[in-house]
C-alpha positions in Angstrom: 114.6 9.5 -21.1 117.4 8.2 -18.8 118.9 5.0 -19.8 119.0 3.4 -16.8 115.1 3.5 -16.4 114.8 1.6 -19.7 115.4 -2.1 -18.6 112.9 -1.3 -15.9 110.2 -0.5 -18.1 110.8 -3.3 -20.5 110.4 -5.4 -17.5 107.0 -3.8 -16.5 105.8 -4.4 -20.0 106.4 -8.0 -20.2 104.6 -8.6 -16.9 101.5 -6.7 -18.0 101.5 -9.1 -21.3 102.2 -12.2 -19.5 99.1 -11.0 -16.7 96.6 -9.5 -18.7 93.9 -10.6 -16.2 94.9 -8.9 -13.5 93.2 -5.7 -12.4 95.1 -2.7 -12.4 95.3 -1.7 -8.4 94.9 1.7 -9.6 91.2 1.4 -10.6 90.3 -0.5 -7.7 87.2 -3.3 -8.0 87.5 -7.1 -7.0 90.7 -8.9 -6.9 88.7 -12.1 -7.2 89.2 -14.5 -10.2 87.0 -13.8 -13.1 84.0 -16.4 -13.8 85.1 -19.6 -15.5 82.8 -19.5 -18.1 84.0 -15.9 -19.1 85.4 -15.5 -22.4 88.6 -14.1 -23.0 90.2 -12.6 -26.1 93.7 -12.2 -24.7 96.4 -14.1 -26.0 96.9 -17.1 -24.2 93.5 -16.8 -22.0 92.0 -20.2 -23.4 94.6 -22.1 -21.7 94.4 -20.1 -18.4 90.5 -20.8 -18.6 90.7 -24.1 -19.4 93.1 -24.7 -16.5 90.6 -23.0 -13.9 87.7 -25.2 -15.2 89.7 -28.3 -14.2 90.8 -26.9 -10.8 87.5 -25.8 -9.6 88.9 -24.1 -6.9 86.8 -20.6 -6.9 83.0 -20.4 -7.2 81.4 -19.0 -10.3 81.5 -15.3 -10.7 84.1 -14.6 -7.9 81.4 -15.9 -5.3 83.5 -18.2 -2.8 82.1 -22.0 -3.2 80.7 -24.3 -0.6 81.3 -27.8 -2.1 80.8 -29.6 1.1 77.0 -31.0 -0.2 78.7 -31.8 -3.6 76.7 -29.5 -5.7 78.4 -28.9 -8.9 79.6 -25.6 -9.9 77.5 -22.8 -11.2 77.1 -23.3 -14.7 74.9 -20.5 -15.4 76.5 -17.7 -17.4 74.2 -14.9 -16.2 75.3 -12.5 -13.7 73.1 -11.5 -10.5 69.9 -10.0 -11.4 69.9 -11.0 -15.1 67.0 -12.6 -16.6 67.3 -15.5 -19.4 65.2 -15.0 -22.4 61.5 -16.7 -21.8 61.4 -16.3 -18.2 58.7 -14.1 -16.6 59.9 -11.6 -14.0 56.3 -11.9 -12.7 56.9 -15.6 -12.0 58.1 -17.0 -8.7 59.0 -20.9 -8.0 57.0 -23.3 -6.1 58.0 -26.0 -3.9 58.3 -28.3 -6.7 60.5 -26.4 -8.5 58.0 -25.3 -11.0 57.1 -21.8 -11.8 54.1 -20.0 -9.7 52.5 -17.0 -11.3 52.1 -14.0 -9.1 48.7 -13.7 -10.7 47.3 -16.7 -8.9 47.8 -15.7 -5.8 46.4 -12.3 -6.3 43.2 -14.2 -7.8 43.3 -16.1 -4.4 43.4 -13.1 -2.4 40.6 -11.6 -4.4 38.4 -14.7 -3.6 39.2 -14.5 -0.2 38.2 -10.6 0.0 35.0 -11.4 -2.1 34.2 -14.1 0.5 34.7 -12.0 3.3 32.8 -9.2 1.6 29.8 -11.8 1.0 29.6 -13.1 4.2 29.6 -9.9 5.7 26.8 -8.7 3.1 24.8 -11.7 4.2 25.3 -11.1 7.8 24.1 -7.8 7.2 20.8 -8.5 5.6 20.3 -11.3 7.8 20.5 -8.7 10.6 18.0 -6.1 8.4 15.7 -9.3 7.9 15.4 -9.9 11.6 14.9 -6.2 12.4 11.8 -6.1 9.8 10.0 -9.1 10.8 10.0 -7.8 14.5 8.7 -4.6 13.0 6.2 -6.3 10.9 5.0 -8.5 14.0 5.0 -5.6 16.2 2.9 -3.5 13.6 0.6 -6.3 13.2 0.0 -6.4 17.1 -0.5 -2.8 17.2 -3.0 -3.0 14.2 -4.8 -5.9 16.1 -4.9 -3.8 19.1 -6.3 -0.9 17.2 -8.7 -3.3 15.7 -10.0 -4.5 19.0 -10.4 -1.0 20.1 -12.9 0.4 17.4 -16.3 0.0 17.9 -17.5 -3.4 15.9 -20.6 -1.2 15.1 -18.3 1.2 13.3 -16.4 -1.4 11.6 -19.6 -2.7 10.1 -20.8 0.6 9.2 -17.4 1.2 7.2 -17.6 -2.2 5.7 -21.2 -1.3 4.3 -20.3 2.3 2.9 -19.1 1.3 -0.2 -22.3 -0.9 -1.2 -24.3 2.2 -0.7 -21.6 3.8 -3.3 -22.7 1.4 -5.9 -26.2 2.2 -5.6 -25.4 6.0 -6.7 -25.2 4.8 -9.8 -28.9 4.9 -11.0 -30.7 8.3 -12.2 -30.9 11.0 -9.8 -34.5 12.6 -10.2 -36.2 10.3 -12.5 -39.8 12.1 -13.3 -42.9 10.0 -11.7 -44.0 7.5 -14.0 -47.1 4.9 -14.2 -46.7 1.4 -12.2 -48.1 -2.0 -12.6 -51.4 -2.4 -11.0 -51.0 -4.9 -8.5 -54.2 -4.0 -6.7 -51.7 -2.9 -3.7 -51.0 0.7 -2.4 -48.0 2.7 -4.0 -44.8 2.9 -2.0 -42.7 5.7 -2.0 -39.0 5.5 -0.7 -37.4 8.7 0.4 -33.5 8.6 1.2 -31.6 10.9 3.8 -28.8 13.0 4.1 -26.3 12.6 1.6 -28.0 9.7 0.0 -29.7 8.8 -3.3 -32.8 7.4 -4.6 -30.7 4.2 -5.5 -29.9 3.5 -2.0 -33.2 1.3 -2.3 -32.6 -0.2 -4.9 -31.9 -3.8 -2.8 -35.2 -3.2 -1.1 -37.3 -2.4 -3.8 -36.1 -5.6 -5.2 -37.3 -7.6 -2.4 -40.3 -5.8 -2.3 -41.1 -6.6 -6.1 -40.3 -10.0 -5.5 -42.5 -10.3 -2.4 -45.1 -9.0 -4.4 -45.2 -5.3 -4.2 -44.7 -4.0 -7.5 -45.9 -0.3 -7.2 -42.5 1.1 -5.7 -40.8 4.6 -6.7 -38.2 6.0 -5.4 -38.1 9.9 -5.3 -35.0 12.1 -6.3 -34.5 15.5 -5.1 -33.3 18.2 -7.6 -32.7 20.7 -4.6 -31.5 19.6 -1.5 -30.5 22.7 0.1 -32.8 22.8 2.7 -35.3 20.0 4.2 -38.1 22.3 3.5 -37.4 22.5 -0.2 -37.2 18.6 -0.1 -40.6 18.4 1.3 -42.1 20.5 -1.3 -40.4 18.3 -3.9 -42.1 15.3 -2.2 -45.5 16.3 -2.0 -45.3 17.5 -5.5 -43.5 13.9 -6.7 -46.6 11.7 -4.8 -49.5 14.0 -6.0 -48.3 13.3 -9.6 -47.7 9.7 -9.0 -51.2 9.5 -7.5 -52.5 11.0 -10.9 -50.3 9.0 -13.1 -51.8 5.9 -11.6 -55.3 6.5 -11.4 -55.6 6.6 -7.8 -57.4 10.2 -7.3 -60.9 10.0 -6.9 -63.4 10.9 -9.2 -65.4 13.9 -9.1 -67.4 16.1 -11.5 -67.0 19.9 -12.0 -68.8 22.0 -9.2 -69.1 19.3 -6.7 -66.8 19.2 -3.8 -64.2 16.7 -3.9 -65.0 13.6 -2.2 -62.7 12.7 0.4 -59.3 11.4 -0.7 -58.7 7.6 0.7 -55.3 6.5 1.8 -53.1 5.2 -1.4 -49.6 5.8 -0.7 -47.2 4.2 1.9 -43.9 6.3 2.7 -40.6 4.6 3.6 -38.0 6.7 4.7 -34.6 6.4 5.9 -32.7 9.1 8.5 -33.2 12.2 7.2 -35.7 11.3 4.8 -38.1 10.7 7.8 -38.2 14.4 8.8 -38.4 15.5 5.5 -41.7 13.3 5.5 -43.0 14.9 8.5 -42.7 18.4 7.0 -44.4 17.2 3.6 -47.3 15.8 5.9 -48.0 19.6 7.0 -49.3 20.5 3.5 -53.0 20.1 3.6 -52.7 18.6 -0.1 -51.5 14.9 1.7 -54.2 14.9 4.1 -55.6 11.6 4.1 -53.6 10.1 1.0 -50.7 8.6 3.4 -51.6 5.4 4.5 -48.6 4.4 6.5 -45.3 6.1 7.6 -42.2 3.9 8.1 -38.6 5.7 9.4 -35.4 3.9 9.9 -32.9 5.8 11.8 -34.8 8.9 11.5 -33.4 11.8 14.0 -37.1 12.7 15.1 -35.3 14.5 18.1 -32.1 15.4 16.3 -28.6 14.2 16.8 -25.4 15.4 18.3 -23.3 14.7 15.6 -25.4 17.3 13.5 -23.0 19.5 15.5 -19.9 18.7 13.2 -21.4 21.1 10.4 -23.0 24.0 9.5 -25.2 23.7 6.7 -28.8 24.7 6.9 -30.2 21.5 6.2 -27.7 19.7 9.1 -28.4 22.7 11.2 -32.0 21.7 11.2 -31.0 18.2 12.4 -29.4 19.7 15.5 -31.5 19.1 19.3 -33.6 22.0 19.6 -33.6 23.4 15.9 -36.3 25.5 14.7 -37.6 23.1 12.2 -37.9 20.3 14.8 -39.1 22.5 17.4 -42.2 23.2 15.1 -42.2 19.5 14.3 -42.9 18.7 17.7 -46.4 19.7 17.4 -47.0 16.3 15.9 -45.7 14.7 19.3 -47.2 12.6 21.0 -48.2 11.3 17.7 -51.7 11.4 16.9 -53.0 8.7 14.3 -56.3 9.8 14.1 -54.8 13.0 12.5 -52.0 11.7 11.1 -51.1 8.4 9.6 -50.0 5.7 11.5 -46.3 5.6 11.9 -43.7 2.8 12.7 -39.9 3.7 14.0 -37.2 1.5 13.1 -34.3 2.2 15.7 -31.0 0.5 16.8 -28.5 1.1 19.6 -25.7 0.3 17.3 -26.8 3.2 15.1 -23.8 5.5 15.6 -25.2 8.3 13.5 -27.9 9.0 15.7 -27.0 10.3 19.0 -28.3 8.9 21.3 -29.9 6.2 19.4 -33.1 6.7 21.6 -33.8 10.1 19.1 -35.2 7.8 16.3 -38.0 7.3 18.9 -41.4 9.0 18.8 -44.0 8.9 21.7 -47.1 7.5 20.4 -45.6 5.7 17.4 -44.8 1.9 17.0 -41.1 1.8 18.2 -39.2 -1.1 16.7 -35.8 -1.8 17.8 -33.6 -3.8 15.3 -30.8 -5.4 17.2 -27.1 -4.9 15.8 -28.3 -2.5 12.9 -25.9 -0.1 11.8 -27.2 3.4 10.0 -26.8 1.7 6.8 -27.9 -2.0 7.6 -31.7 -1.0 7.4 -31.1 -0.6 3.7 -29.2 -3.9 3.4 -30.4 -6.5 5.6 -33.5 -8.6 4.4 -34.6 -8.9 8.1 -35.3 -5.4 8.0 -37.1 -5.3 4.9 -39.4 -8.1 5.6 -40.3 -6.2 8.9 -41.3 -3.3 7.1 -43.6 -5.6 5.0 -45.3 -6.7 7.7 -46.0 -3.5 9.5 -47.5 -2.4 6.3 -50.1 -4.9 6.0 -52.9 -4.8 5.1 -51.9 -3.2 1.8 -54.9 -3.4 -0.5 -55.5 -0.1 -2.3 -59.2 1.0 -1.8 
């Protein structure tokens, strides 16, 4: 080593030891004074740090300080970005300097969102409710208009049908039986198409209440054709007459005496046609005292064109059966029992309604009576009792 450079090196070493806090310009970095709070381990650092605290010339952490507002110098030993122990990094500071959790702000946001969603749902439900209300009002108005457009006779007929259904609960075809002797003629009820012997239960109760105790309703086992039903009706009437002791007495070998009329027939709908066909049997000659028909298609009904079963075809206008029975018309009360025909312009089953009338018979119009009203209204029952008088048995 050159001896001339030795004094210069010693001088540089002394300068470095005298100023240990000065940064090495070769390393770069800030040239500001270090923070007064930073502890120093180098020799003599305590005296210099104490002097810097007294002077208060520089801002802490090397930041130029504005002392115009009289604020105290920074006494926080933390650097930028440092968090002291116990502080929550997710906590902000409120206006009063206190800590305000970020979760509280998020909760308020969620509540606002929920309130907005609830309001929208409520508004949607309100719209749906108003729409349903308008639809219900419209549907009600349409139903009302439709109900007014339906014929009231059809409405009453539909309302009466369930009542008739209840009368089908009785036995279908019981055997004839002996009836209490009330001194009056027998009454035999004959039901119509799709009917049942129980259809006459209300009328039968009324008759018994009014003193007609000898009442029986015929039940058919075979209802396939009008002819088959007529044969069963003849057999039922003859058995009933015998069981009740109404056959005239006679001795063997002598011709039977004339048989007096002992039976009244009350028939509904097709039952009247069945009864007229039964009267063609000579065994019933003179045994029937009175025939009452209610809504019977004596001349057929156009409604029978809606089906093609054999017995319904027999009820069509101009059918073979009705053509044969037309020989009884005009009704001859000398050869046949008196005939009473109840009919109604409100009967929608008999089309036209006048088809229930017969020339030469006692035709009585029952106002506002549907096809089922004959079986349900006491005014009809009383009319029949009046027509059957006198009722004394011979």
